[in-house]
N, CA, C and O atoms as CSV, one atom per row, in Angstrom:
chain,resi,resn,atom,element,x,y,z
A,1,MET,N,N,22.779,-20.010,6.870
A,1,MET,CA,C,21.019,-19.512,6.852
A,1,MET,C,C,20.748,-20.967,7.324
A,1,MET,O,O,21.213,-21.951,6.748
A,2,ASN,N,N,19.864,-21.020,8.545
A,2,ASN,CA,C,19.183,-22.225,8.843
A,2,ASN,C,C,18.137,-22.739,7.967
A,2,ASN,O,O,17.828,-22.023,7.015
A,3,THR,N,N,17.616,-23.707,8.100
A,3,THR,CA,C,16.485,-24.292,7.258
A,3,THR,C,C,15.012,-23.728,7.153
A,3,THR,O,O,14.339,-23.766,6.123
A,4,GLU,N,N,14.580,-23.165,8.440
A,4,GLU,CA,C,13.552,-22.388,8.364
A,4,GLU,C,C,13.357,-21.215,7.351
A,4,GLU,O,O,12.363,-20.965,6.670
A,5,ALA,N,N,14.474,-20.601,7.417
A,5,ALA,CA,C,15.058,-19.022,6.704
A,5,ALA,C,C,15.099,-19.346,5.205
A,5,ALA,O,O,14.727,-18.522,4.370
A,6,LEU,N,N,15.664,-20.840,4.806
A,6,LEU,CA,C,15.659,-21.075,3.775
A,6,LEU,C,C,14.229,-21.532,2.839
A,6,LEU,O,O,14.099,-21.452,1.618
A,7,GLU,N,N,13.106,-22.092,3.985
A,7,GLU,CA,C,12.089,-22.493,3.518
A,7,GLU,C,C,11.192,-20.997,3.235
A,7,GLU,O,O,10.482,-20.765,2.256
A,8,ARG,N,N,11.404,-20.286,4.148
A,8,ARG,CA,C,10.636,-19.052,3.775
A,8,ARG,C,C,10.889,-18.556,2.880
A,8,ARG,O,O,9.918,-18.058,2.310
A,9,ALA,N,N,12.235,-18.369,2.208
A,9,ALA,CA,C,12.937,-17.576,0.927
A,9,ALA,C,C,12.379,-18.442,-0.429
A,9,ALA,O,O,12.169,-17.931,-1.529
A,10,ARG,N,N,12.224,-19.630,-0.141
A,10,ARG,CA,C,11.887,-20.534,-1.199
A,10,ARG,C,C,10.726,-20.181,-1.536
A,10,ARG,O,O,10.483,-19.966,-2.724
A,11,LEU,N,N,9.683,-20.034,-0.487
A,11,LEU,CA,C,8.201,-19.894,-0.697
A,11,LEU,C,C,7.951,-18.755,-0.990
A,11,LEU,O,O,6.809,-18.564,-1.407
A,12,GLN,N,N,8.736,-17.749,-0.912
A,12,GLN,CA,C,8.564,-16.399,-1.467
A,12,GLN,C,C,8.971,-16.394,-3.019
A,12,GLN,O,O,8.412,-15.559,-3.729
A,13,LEU,N,N,9.859,-17.225,-3.567
A,13,LEU,CA,C,9.971,-17.239,-5.015
A,13,LEU,C,C,8.640,-17.524,-5.749
A,13,LEU,O,O,8.155,-18.644,-5.906
A,14,THR,N,N,8.027,-16.148,-6.250
A,14,THR,CA,C,6.607,-16.428,-7.339
A,14,THR,C,C,7.354,-17.058,-8.750
A,14,THR,O,O,8.472,-17.412,-9.127
A,15,ARG,N,N,5.972,-16.951,-9.256
A,15,ARG,CA,C,6.362,-17.086,-10.737
A,15,ARG,C,C,6.869,-15.697,-11.493
A,15,ARG,O,O,7.205,-15.647,-12.677
A,16,GLY,N,N,6.856,-14.612,-10.594
A,16,GLY,CA,C,6.980,-13.375,-11.540
A,16,GLY,C,C,8.537,-13.093,-10.647
A,16,GLY,O,O,9.352,-12.369,-11.219
A,17,SER,N,N,8.830,-13.544,-9.567
A,17,SER,CA,C,10.436,-13.421,-9.303
A,17,SER,C,C,11.152,-13.823,-9.800
A,17,SER,O,O,12.240,-13.303,-10.045
A,18,THR,N,N,10.526,-15.607,-10.330
A,18,THR,CA,C,11.399,-16.042,-11.177
A,18,THR,C,C,11.868,-15.550,-12.647
A,18,THR,O,O,12.950,-15.455,-13.227
A,19,ALA,N,N,10.287,-15.240,-13.012
A,19,ALA,CA,C,10.688,-14.595,-14.261
A,19,ALA,C,C,11.500,-13.655,-14.165
A,19,ALA,O,O,12.099,-13.559,-15.236
A,20,TRP,N,N,11.902,-12.764,-13.299
A,20,TRP,CA,C,12.653,-11.470,-12.992
A,20,TRP,C,C,14.177,-12.154,-13.202
A,20,TRP,O,O,14.959,-11.791,-14.081
A,21,VAL,N,N,14.464,-13.307,-12.139
A,21,VAL,CA,C,15.489,-14.004,-11.972
A,21,VAL,C,C,16.256,-14.405,-12.889
A,21,VAL,O,O,17.482,-14.302,-12.847
A,22,GLY,N,N,15.383,-15.076,-14.130
A,22,GLY,CA,C,15.602,-15.714,-15.180
A,22,GLY,C,C,15.919,-14.760,-16.048
A,22,GLY,O,O,16.987,-14.944,-16.634
A,23,MET,N,N,15.164,-13.535,-16.387
A,23,MET,CA,C,15.382,-12.368,-17.198
A,23,MET,C,C,17.036,-11.765,-17.239
A,23,MET,O,O,17.809,-11.640,-18.189
A,24,ALA,N,N,17.220,-11.417,-15.555
A,24,ALA,CA,C,18.828,-10.850,-14.884
A,24,ALA,C,C,19.529,-12.351,-15.741
A,24,ALA,O,O,20.120,-12.242,-16.815
A,25,VAL,N,N,19.353,-13.510,-15.131
A,25,VAL,CA,C,20.682,-14.137,-15.738
A,25,VAL,C,C,20.652,-14.523,-17.278
A,25,VAL,O,O,21.693,-14.978,-17.752
A,26,GLY,N,N,19.636,-14.389,-18.026
A,26,GLY,CA,C,19.851,-14.250,-19.519
A,26,GLY,C,C,20.478,-13.075,-19.787
A,26,GLY,O,O,21.247,-13.172,-20.744
A,27,ILE,N,N,20.416,-11.813,-19.197
A,27,ILE,CA,C,20.600,-10.451,-19.561
A,27,ILE,C,C,22.546,-10.952,-19.243
A,27,ILE,O,O,23.379,-10.895,-20.148
A,28,LEU,N,N,22.827,-11.333,-18.012
A,28,LEU,CA,C,24.136,-11.673,-17.555
A,28,LEU,C,C,24.903,-12.533,-18.638
A,28,LEU,O,O,26.036,-12.308,-19.062
A,29,LEU,N,N,24.105,-13.507,-18.980
A,29,LEU,CA,C,24.872,-14.428,-20.190
A,29,LEU,C,C,25.156,-13.980,-21.856
A,29,LEU,O,O,26.041,-14.225,-22.676
A,30,TRP,N,N,23.733,-13.094,-21.848
A,30,TRP,CA,C,24.106,-12.443,-23.119
A,30,TRP,C,C,25.442,-11.556,-23.080
A,30,TRP,O,O,26.363,-11.856,-23.839
A,31,ASP,N,N,25.551,-10.549,-22.269
A,31,ASP,CA,C,26.525,-9.662,-21.949
A,31,ASP,C,C,27.872,-10.401,-21.920
A,31,ASP,O,O,28.946,-10.010,-22.377
A,32,THR,N,N,27.582,-11.581,-21.271
A,32,THR,CA,C,29.093,-12.172,-21.166
A,32,THR,C,C,29.699,-12.992,-22.085
A,32,THR,O,O,30.900,-13.256,-22.140
A,33,LEU,N,N,28.584,-13.493,-23.004
A,33,LEU,CA,C,29.031,-14.192,-24.159
A,33,LEU,C,C,28.907,-13.825,-25.630
A,33,LEU,O,O,29.185,-14.566,-26.573
A,34,VAL,N,N,28.445,-12.558,-25.696
A,34,VAL,CA,C,28.348,-11.892,-27.093
A,34,VAL,C,C,29.862,-10.410,-27.293
A,34,VAL,O,O,30.471,-9.717,-26.478
A,35,GLU,N,N,29.883,-10.513,-28.428
A,35,GLU,CA,C,31.094,-9.198,-28.477
A,35,GLU,C,C,30.778,-8.126,-27.667
A,35,GLU,O,O,29.646,-7.983,-27.205
A,36,GLU,N,N,31.740,-7.319,-27.447
A,36,GLU,CA,C,31.184,-6.267,-26.391
A,36,GLU,C,C,30.616,-5.260,-27.161
A,36,GLU,O,O,29.619,-4.974,-26.498
A,37,ASP,N,N,30.615,-4.507,-28.184
A,37,ASP,CA,C,29.776,-3.865,-29.141
A,37,ASP,C,C,27.916,-4.516,-29.445
A,37,ASP,O,O,26.879,-4.056,-29.923
A,38,GLN,N,N,28.240,-5.425,-29.009
A,38,GLN,CA,C,26.574,-6.425,-28.973
A,38,GLN,C,C,25.969,-6.319,-27.482
A,38,GLN,O,O,24.768,-6.477,-27.262
A,39,GLN,N,N,26.781,-6.076,-26.627
A,39,GLN,CA,C,25.779,-5.934,-25.076
A,39,GLN,C,C,24.510,-5.098,-25.119
A,39,GLN,O,O,24.258,-4.290,-26.013
A,40,MET,N,N,23.883,-5.311,-24.276
A,40,MET,CA,C,22.472,-4.559,-24.248
A,40,MET,C,C,22.366,-3.175,-23.645
A,40,MET,O,O,21.598,-2.236,-23.855
A,41,THR,N,N,23.461,-3.368,-22.769
A,41,THR,CA,C,23.719,-1.696,-22.089
A,41,THR,C,C,24.249,-0.895,-23.594
A,41,THR,O,O,23.685,0.129,-23.980
A,42,ARG,N,N,25.534,-1.598,-24.439
A,42,ARG,CA,C,25.807,-0.606,-25.647
A,42,ARG,C,C,24.761,-0.413,-26.493
A,42,ARG,O,O,24.624,0.711,-26.977
A,43,ALA,N,N,23.965,-1.310,-26.781
A,43,ALA,CA,C,22.905,-1.335,-27.561
A,43,ALA,C,C,21.894,-0.327,-27.034
A,43,ALA,O,O,21.388,0.482,-27.812
A,44,PHE,N,N,21.607,-0.345,-25.842
A,44,PHE,CA,C,21.003,1.121,-25.681
A,44,PHE,C,C,21.198,2.238,-25.715
A,44,PHE,O,O,20.381,3.149,-25.851
A,45,ARG,N,N,22.625,2.293,-25.561
A,45,ARG,CA,C,23.412,3.368,-25.237
A,45,ARG,C,C,23.444,4.128,-27.002
A,45,ARG,O,O,23.493,5.333,-27.252
A,46,ARG,N,N,23.399,3.010,-27.985
A,46,ARG,CA,C,23.403,3.720,-29.061
A,46,ARG,C,C,21.931,3.811,-29.474
A,46,ARG,O,O,21.669,4.452,-30.492
A,47,GLY,N,N,21.075,3.309,-28.871
A,47,GLY,CA,C,19.914,3.644,-29.311
A,47,GLY,C,C,19.594,5.014,-28.753
A,47,GLY,O,O,18.884,5.784,-29.401
A,48,VAL,N,N,20.092,5.343,-27.575
A,48,VAL,CA,C,19.636,6.636,-27.235
A,48,VAL,C,C,20.020,7.534,-28.136
A,48,VAL,O,O,19.175,8.096,-28.833
A,49,ARG,N,N,21.336,7.800,-28.254
A,49,ARG,CA,C,22.319,8.514,-29.260
A,49,ARG,C,C,21.448,8.703,-30.602
A,49,ARG,O,O,21.053,9.808,-30.972
A,50,SER,N,N,21.171,7.393,-31.349
A,50,SER,CA,C,20.684,7.606,-32.776
A,50,SER,C,C,19.186,7.881,-32.756
A,50,SER,O,O,18.686,8.492,-33.701
A,51,ARG,N,N,18.484,7.489,-31.791
A,51,ARG,CA,C,16.972,7.703,-31.693
A,51,ARG,C,C,16.277,8.094,-30.217
A,51,ARG,O,O,15.363,7.584,-29.570
A,52,LYS,N,N,17.050,9.111,-30.025
A,52,LYS,CA,C,17.078,9.723,-28.970
A,52,LYS,C,C,15.687,9.603,-28.102
A,52,LYS,O,O,15.587,9.196,-26.944
A,53,ILE,N,N,14.491,10.132,-29.094
A,53,ILE,CA,C,12.853,10.514,-28.671
A,53,ILE,C,C,12.182,9.233,-28.539
A,53,ILE,O,O,11.387,9.004,-27.628
A,54,LEU,N,N,12.591,8.139,-29.720
A,54,LEU,CA,C,12.015,6.682,-29.464
A,54,LEU,C,C,12.650,5.996,-28.346
A,54,LEU,O,O,11.865,5.323,-27.677
A,55,VAL,N,N,13.860,5.990,-27.971
A,55,VAL,CA,C,14.264,5.003,-27.080
A,55,VAL,C,C,13.985,5.616,-25.535
A,55,VAL,O,O,13.799,4.893,-24.557
A,56,SER,N,N,13.990,7.256,-25.500
A,56,SER,CA,C,13.477,7.532,-24.339
A,56,SER,C,C,11.994,7.258,-24.122
A,56,SER,O,O,11.589,6.489,-23.249
A,57,ALA,N,N,11.377,7.782,-24.778
A,57,ALA,CA,C,9.705,7.543,-24.361
A,57,ALA,C,C,9.775,5.514,-24.002
A,57,ALA,O,O,9.306,5.039,-22.967
A,58,ALA,N,N,10.285,4.856,-24.843
A,58,ALA,CA,C,9.960,3.292,-24.856
A,58,ALA,C,C,10.299,3.411,-23.104
A,58,ALA,O,O,9.463,3.110,-22.252
A,59,TRP,N,N,11.666,3.900,-22.800
A,59,TRP,CA,C,12.133,3.528,-21.854
A,59,TRP,C,C,11.506,4.530,-20.343
A,59,TRP,O,O,11.781,4.265,-19.173
A,60,ILE,N,N,10.706,5.585,-20.788
A,60,ILE,CA,C,9.581,6.263,-19.865
A,60,ILE,C,C,8.394,5.129,-19.515
A,60,ILE,O,O,8.102,4.731,-18.387
A,61,ILE,N,N,7.873,4.773,-20.610
A,61,ILE,CA,C,6.880,3.440,-20.385
A,61,ILE,C,C,7.207,2.655,-19.749
A,61,ILE,O,O,6.622,2.427,-18.690
A,62,VAL,N,N,7.870,2.210,-20.005
A,62,VAL,CA,C,8.549,0.665,-19.278
A,62,VAL,C,C,8.687,0.850,-17.676
A,62,VAL,O,O,8.228,0.076,-16.836
A,63,THR,N,N,9.528,2.217,-17.391
A,63,THR,CA,C,9.797,2.626,-16.131
A,63,THR,C,C,8.204,2.555,-15.131
A,63,THR,O,O,7.778,1.896,-14.183
A,64,SER,N,N,7.633,3.842,-16.173
A,64,SER,CA,C,5.880,4.103,-15.641
A,64,SER,C,C,5.503,2.982,-15.174
A,64,SER,O,O,5.137,2.866,-14.004
A,65,HIS,N,N,5.546,1.703,-16.269
A,65,HIS,CA,C,4.528,0.415,-16.098
A,65,HIS,C,C,5.282,-0.129,-14.796
A,65,HIS,O,O,4.557,-0.689,-13.974
A,66,LEU,N,N,6.600,-0.037,-14.516
A,66,LEU,CA,C,6.966,-1.232,-13.398
A,66,LEU,C,C,6.811,-0.198,-12.252
A,66,LEU,O,O,6.834,-0.898,-11.239
A,67,TYR,N,N,6.680,0.974,-11.907
A,67,TYR,CA,C,6.758,1.590,-11.110
A,67,TYR,C,C,5.038,1.773,-10.716
A,67,TYR,O,O,4.789,1.989,-9.530
A,68,GLY,N,N,4.257,1.716,-11.372
A,68,GLY,CA,C,2.867,1.750,-11.566
A,68,GLY,C,C,2.467,3.274,-11.329
A,68,GLY,O,O,1.681,3.456,-10.399
A,69,VAL,N,N,2.840,4.249,-11.944
A,69,VAL,CA,C,2.459,5.231,-11.780
A,69,VAL,C,C,1.397,5.861,-12.585
A,69,VAL,O,O,0.819,6.908,-12.292
A,70,LEU,N,N,1.133,4.921,-13.922
A,70,LEU,CA,C,0.068,4.742,-14.655
A,70,LEU,C,C,-0.842,4.399,-14.274
A,70,LEU,O,O,-0.580,3.404,-13.598
A,71,PRO,N,N,-2.092,4.636,-14.260
A,71,PRO,CA,C,-3.722,4.024,-13.996
A,71,PRO,C,C,-3.724,3.099,-15.047
A,71,PRO,O,O,-3.012,3.426,-15.996
A,72,ASP,N,N,-4.408,1.883,-15.162
A,72,ASP,CA,C,-4.280,1.072,-16.013
A,72,ASP,C,C,-4.431,1.172,-17.431
A,72,ASP,O,O,-3.681,0.671,-18.268
A,73,LYS,N,N,-5.510,1.889,-17.650
A,73,LYS,CA,C,-6.091,2.617,-18.638
A,73,LYS,C,C,-5.295,3.478,-19.828
A,73,LYS,O,O,-5.573,3.730,-21.000
A,74,ALA,N,N,-4.209,3.794,-18.989
A,74,ALA,CA,C,-3.518,4.653,-19.438
A,74,ALA,C,C,-1.853,4.150,-20.062
A,74,ALA,O,O,-0.972,4.725,-20.701
A,75,ASP,N,N,-2.026,2.762,-19.467
A,75,ASP,CA,C,-0.693,1.755,-19.229
A,75,ASP,C,C,-0.478,0.957,-20.488
A,75,ASP,O,O,-0.962,-0.162,-20.659
A,76,PRO,N,N,0.338,1.646,-21.432
A,76,PRO,CA,C,0.291,0.668,-22.769
A,76,PRO,C,C,0.784,-0.799,-22.683
A,76,PRO,O,O,0.479,-1.675,-23.493
A,77,ILE,N,N,1.313,-0.904,-21.969
A,77,ILE,CA,C,1.979,-2.269,-21.691
A,77,ILE,C,C,0.832,-3.461,-20.948
A,77,ILE,O,O,0.728,-4.676,-21.117
A,78,HIS,N,N,0.069,-2.496,-20.077
A,78,HIS,CA,C,-0.958,-3.613,-19.381
A,78,HIS,C,C,-1.886,-3.632,-20.360
A,78,HIS,O,O,-2.318,-4.759,-20.606
A,79,GLN,N,N,-2.543,-2.325,-21.300
A,79,GLN,CA,C,-3.509,-2.607,-22.175
A,79,GLN,C,C,-2.851,-4.019,-23.245
A,79,GLN,O,O,-3.275,-5.173,-23.299
A,80,VAL,N,N,-2.140,-3.628,-23.712
A,80,VAL,CA,C,-1.476,-4.916,-24.496
A,80,VAL,C,C,-2.035,-6.139,-23.710
A,80,VAL,O,O,-2.965,-6.828,-24.132
A,81,GLY,N,N,-1.422,-6.339,-22.593
A,81,GLY,CA,C,-1.223,-7.628,-21.919
A,81,GLY,C,C,-2.584,-7.760,-21.768
A,81,GLY,O,O,-2.909,-8.943,-21.865
A,82,VAL,N,N,-3.408,-7.101,-21.592
A,82,VAL,CA,C,-5.050,-7.274,-21.259
A,82,VAL,C,C,-5.292,-7.637,-22.653
A,82,VAL,O,O,-5.554,-8.831,-22.506
A,83,ALA,N,N,-5.371,-7.441,-23.750
A,83,ALA,CA,C,-5.361,-7.351,-25.229
A,83,ALA,C,C,-5.080,-8.572,-25.721
A,83,ALA,O,O,-5.854,-9.091,-26.525
A,84,LEU,N,N,-3.846,-9.253,-25.278
A,84,LEU,CA,C,-3.570,-10.548,-25.333
A,84,LEU,C,C,-4.224,-11.583,-24.755
A,84,LEU,O,O,-4.840,-12.515,-25.270
A,85,ARG,N,N,-4.019,-11.312,-23.637
A,85,ARG,CA,C,-4.706,-12.371,-22.703
A,85,ARG,C,C,-6.466,-12.578,-22.926
A,85,ARG,O,O,-7.189,-13.488,-22.520
A,86,THR,N,N,-6.730,-11.621,-23.557
A,86,THR,CA,C,-8.545,-11.877,-23.804
A,86,THR,C,C,-8.592,-12.546,-25.186
A,86,THR,O,O,-9.293,-13.504,-25.512
A,87,ALA,N,N,-7.768,-11.901,-25.892
A,87,ALA,CA,C,-7.416,-13.007,-27.568
A,87,ALA,C,C,-7.203,-14.189,-27.072
A,87,ALA,O,O,-7.916,-15.040,-27.603
A,88,ILE,N,N,-6.306,-14.693,-26.033
A,88,ILE,CA,C,-5.762,-15.779,-25.935
A,88,ILE,C,C,-7.060,-16.667,-25.387
A,88,ILE,O,O,-7.333,-17.736,-25.934
A,89,ALA,N,N,-7.755,-16.213,-24.395
A,89,ALA,CA,C,-8.769,-16.708,-23.798
A,89,ALA,C,C,-9.825,-17.153,-24.439
A,89,ALA,O,O,-10.325,-18.270,-24.308
A,90,SER,N,N,-10.280,-16.050,-25.337
A,90,SER,CA,C,-11.384,-16.256,-26.186
A,90,SER,C,C,-11.080,-17.660,-27.515
A,90,SER,O,O,-11.842,-18.529,-27.939
A,91,ARG,N,N,-9.828,-17.377,-27.799
A,91,ARG,CA,C,-9.273,-18.384,-28.566
A,91,ARG,C,C,-9.739,-19.742,-28.146
A,91,ARG,O,O,-10.429,-20.502,-28.826
A,92,GLU,N,N,-9.148,-20.014,-26.609
A,92,GLU,CA,C,-9.361,-21.104,-26.026
A,92,GLU,C,C,-10.722,-21.278,-25.919
A,92,GLU,O,O,-11.230,-22.322,-26.326
A,93,ARG,N,N,-11.409,-20.365,-25.410
A,93,ARG,CA,C,-13.143,-20.834,-25.255
A,93,ARG,C,C,-13.391,-21.393,-26.794
A,93,ARG,O,O,-13.424,-22.612,-26.960
A,94,GLY,N,N,-13.551,-20.568,-27.829
A,94,GLY,CA,C,-13.743,-21.219,-29.329
A,94,GLY,C,C,-13.098,-22.475,-29.445
A,94,GLY,O,O,-13.924,-23.243,-29.937
A,95,GLN,N,N,-11.898,-23.135,-29.209
A,95,GLN,CA,C,-11.329,-24.156,-29.574
A,95,GLN,C,C,-12.251,-25.440,-28.556
A,95,GLN,O,O,-12.446,-26.632,-28.791
A,96,ASN,N,N,-12.620,-24.673,-27.519
A,96,ASN,CA,C,-13.036,-25.978,-26.368
A,96,ASN,C,C,-14.218,-26.207,-25.825
A,96,ASN,O,O,-14.603,-27.242,-25.281
A,97,GLY,N,N,-15.178,-24.524,-26.099
A,97,GLY,CA,C,-16.253,-24.509,-25.558
A,97,GLY,C,C,-16.056,-24.128,-23.912
A,97,GLY,O,O,-16.950,-24.475,-23.141
A,98,GLN,N,N,-15.146,-23.575,-23.515
A,98,GLN,CA,C,-15.055,-23.439,-21.826
A,98,GLN,C,C,-14.326,-22.088,-22.006
A,98,GLN,O,O,-13.977,-21.450,-22.999
A,99,GLU,N,N,-14.229,-21.898,-20.718
A,99,GLU,CA,C,-13.253,-20.215,-20.520
A,99,GLU,C,C,-11.551,-20.984,-20.672
A,99,GLU,O,O,-11.487,-22.183,-20.402
A,100,GLY,N,N,-10.900,-20.620,-20.884
A,100,GLY,CA,C,-9.476,-20.498,-20.933
A,100,GLY,C,C,-8.842,-20.455,-19.726
A,100,GLY,O,O,-9.596,-19.740,-19.065
A,101,PRO,N,N,-7.839,-20.800,-18.946
A,101,PRO,CA,C,-6.769,-21.310,-18.115
A,101,PRO,C,C,-6.428,-19.671,-17.770
A,101,PRO,O,O,-6.161,-19.454,-16.588
A,102,LEU,N,N,-6.420,-18.978,-18.315
A,102,LEU,CA,C,-5.905,-17.321,-17.958
A,102,LEU,C,C,-7.092,-16.960,-17.132
A,102,LEU,O,O,-6.857,-16.445,-16.039
A,103,CYS,N,N,-8.515,-17.177,-17.539
A,103,CYS,CA,C,-9.191,-16.412,-16.754
A,103,CYS,C,C,-10.534,-17.580,-16.453
A,103,CYS,O,O,-11.543,-17.868,-17.096
A,104,LYS,N,N,-10.020,-18.003,-15.291
A,104,LYS,CA,C,-10.478,-19.265,-14.458
A,104,LYS,C,C,-12.276,-19.080,-14.034
A,104,LYS,O,O,-12.789,-18.108,-13.480
A,105,ALA,N,N,-12.695,-19.858,-14.322
A,105,ALA,CA,C,-14.421,-20.081,-14.224
A,105,ALA,C,C,-14.954,-19.158,-12.231
A,105,ALA,O,O,-14.870,-19.745,-11.152
A,106,GLY,N,N,-15.364,-17.904,-12.417
A,106,GLY,CA,C,-15.704,-17.269,-10.954
A,106,GLY,C,C,-14.989,-16.062,-11.441
A,106,GLY,O,O,-15.630,-15.064,-11.110
A,107,SER,N,N,-13.931,-15.771,-12.087
A,107,SER,CA,C,-13.332,-14.629,-12.345
A,107,SER,C,C,-13.785,-14.110,-13.472
A,107,SER,O,O,-14.013,-14.790,-14.473
A,108,SER,N,N,-14.001,-12.472,-13.370
A,108,SER,CA,C,-14.507,-11.878,-14.301
A,108,SER,C,C,-13.263,-11.212,-15.318
A,108,SER,O,O,-12.107,-11.265,-14.901
A,109,SER,N,N,-13.460,-10.785,-16.238
A,109,SER,CA,C,-12.520,-10.354,-17.173
A,109,SER,C,C,-11.664,-8.936,-16.914
A,109,SER,O,O,-10.699,-8.410,-17.468
A,110,GLU,N,N,-12.750,-8.505,-15.483
A,110,GLU,CA,C,-12.352,-6.949,-14.678
A,110,GLU,C,C,-11.619,-7.783,-13.663
A,110,GLU,O,O,-10.798,-7.876,-14.575
A,111,SER,N,N,-11.286,-8.236,-13.021
A,111,SER,CA,C,-10.376,-8.744,-12.048
A,111,SER,C,C,-8.758,-8.906,-12.095
A,111,SER,O,O,-8.005,-9.261,-13.002
A,112,ARG,N,N,-8.581,-8.595,-11.063
A,112,ARG,CA,C,-7.057,-8.491,-11.144
A,112,ARG,C,C,-6.409,-9.653,-11.361
A,112,ARG,O,O,-5.268,-9.620,-11.822
A,113,SER,N,N,-7.044,-10.874,-11.058
A,113,SER,CA,C,-6.156,-12.073,-11.281
A,113,SER,C,C,-6.400,-12.545,-12.840
A,113,SER,O,O,-5.572,-13.238,-13.432
A,114,CYS,N,N,-7.627,-12.093,-13.436
A,114,CYS,CA,C,-7.607,-12.393,-14.729
A,114,CYS,C,C,-6.988,-11.089,-15.578
A,114,CYS,O,O,-6.593,-11.401,-16.702
A,115,ARG,N,N,-6.887,-10.104,-15.329
A,115,ARG,CA,C,-6.386,-8.956,-16.274
A,115,ARG,C,C,-4.291,-9.130,-16.245
A,115,ARG,O,O,-3.425,-8.913,-17.093
A,116,ASP,N,N,-4.267,-9.568,-14.950
A,116,ASP,CA,C,-2.666,-9.710,-14.754
A,116,ASP,C,C,-2.206,-10.943,-15.050
A,116,ASP,O,O,-1.005,-11.196,-14.946
């Protein structure tokens, strides 16, 4: 791979991409280091067998969120994120009398950059 291609690949690695890579590495490490019956895949399969409706519903919600098939108002994961960011920003404003770093000046709480 030439230097230019490496630079383009490096520039495309966003914080979100980095988080996905970190999560994948964490899962790989977990599944490598723990006893076989404690691996995440086995835990998921046990959950599906013992709590089929709950685990299946959670999986459907996560998958729907990741594929973006739910509107924001109907996406429980998105709504929890909005509520947490709002609470954090409100707390930070209360502590220092300014807007928190999550919702910078000029952004409204309805803007995508402030919500996501």
